[in-house]
C-alpha positions in Angstrom: 163.2 158.0 113.1 165.2 160.6 111.1 163.5 162.3 108.2 165.2 164.1 105.4 163.3 166.9 103.7 164.5 168.4 100.4 163.5 171.8 99.1 164.4 174.2 96.4 163.3 172.4 93.3 161.3 173.9 90.6 161.1 175.0 87.0 164.1 176.9 85.5 165.2 177.8 82.1 168.3 176.3 80.5 171.4 178.1 81.8 169.7 179.0 85.0 170.5 178.1 88.6 168.8 176.4 91.5 169.9 175.6 95.1 168.6 172.5 96.7 168.6 172.1 100.4 168.1 169.0 102.6 167.3 169.2 106.2 167.4 166.3 108.8 164.7 166.2 111.4 167.2 165.7 114.1 170.9 165.2 114.6 172.5 162.2 112.9 175.5 160.7 114.6 178.6 159.4 112.8 177.7 160.6 109.4 179.9 159.1 106.8 178.6 160.7 103.6 175.9 163.1 102.5 174.9 162.9 98.9 172.5 163.9 96.2 171.0 161.5 93.7 168.6 162.0 90.9 166.3 159.9 88.8 164.9 161.0 85.5 161.8 159.4 84.0 162.5 155.9 82.7 166.1 155.9 84.0 167.8 154.5 87.1 168.7 156.6 90.1 172.2 158.0 89.7 174.7 159.6 92.1 175.1 163.3 91.4 177.5 164.4 94.2 178.7 163.3 97.5 180.5 164.9 100.4 182.2 163.0 103.2 182.6 163.9 106.9 186.0 165.2 106.0 184.5 167.4 103.3 185.9 165.5 100.4 183.6 165.7 97.4 182.9 163.6 94.3 180.8 164.6 91.4 179.3 162.7 88.4 181.1 163.6 85.2 177.9 165.1 83.8 177.7 167.8 86.5 181.4 168.6 87.2 182.1 172.3 87.1 178.4 173.2 87.2 177.2 171.7 90.6 178.6 172.2 94.0 177.7 170.1 97.1 178.2 171.6 100.6 177.1 170.9 104.1 176.4 172.6 107.4 177.1 170.2 110.2 175.7 172.4 112.9 172.4 172.5 111.1 172.4 168.9 109.8 171.9 170.2 106.3 173.3 169.5 102.9 173.0 171.7 99.8 173.4 171.4 96.1 174.1 174.5 94.1 173.3 173.9 90.5 174.4 176.3 87.8 174.3 176.3 84.0 171.4 173.9 84.1 170.6 171.8 81.1 167.5 170.0 80.0 169.2 166.7 80.8 169.4 167.8 84.4 165.6 167.4 84.7 164.9 164.8 87.3 163.7 164.2 90.8 166.6 164.9 93.2 167.0 162.9 96.4 169.0 163.6 99.4 170.8 160.7 101.0 172.8 160.3 104.3 174.9 157.3 105.3 175.8 157.0 109.0 177.6 154.3 110.9 177.0 154.8 114.7 178.7 151.9 116.5 179.8 150.5 113.1 176.2 149.8 112.0 175.2 151.3 108.7 172.1 153.4 108.4 170.8 154.9 105.2 168.3 157.8 105.1 166.5 159.1 102.0 164.4 162.2 101.4 161.2 162.1 99.5 162.7 163.9 96.5 162.2 167.3 94.9 161.4 167.9 91.2 163.8 169.9 89.1 162.6 170.7 85.6 164.8 172.5 83.1 162.9 173.8 80.2 162.4 176.9 78.1 
């Protein structure tokens, strides 16, 4: 069973930065995408950023130009660099991995890490 563990969340002032990390407990084969989602209180979980096996990236409009997703295949890790943070970025951030070994889809989720942006 693969486990994803996020780290790097915390309390930061508006305009500040945080770097989230997500580590897989073991190698994941045939990764299709690695992504970060977030869920604010009372809201649905939303996609923040995704990176494909070919390193193509997609960002939510609300974070474009401020957040950067990256991955380290050798370490089975994905990162989210968050700059110019705003109060509306406050949420629990979740790491997600989609893999398709042998054409069968697997989805893995982390337990989430809290990001709070407040003065």
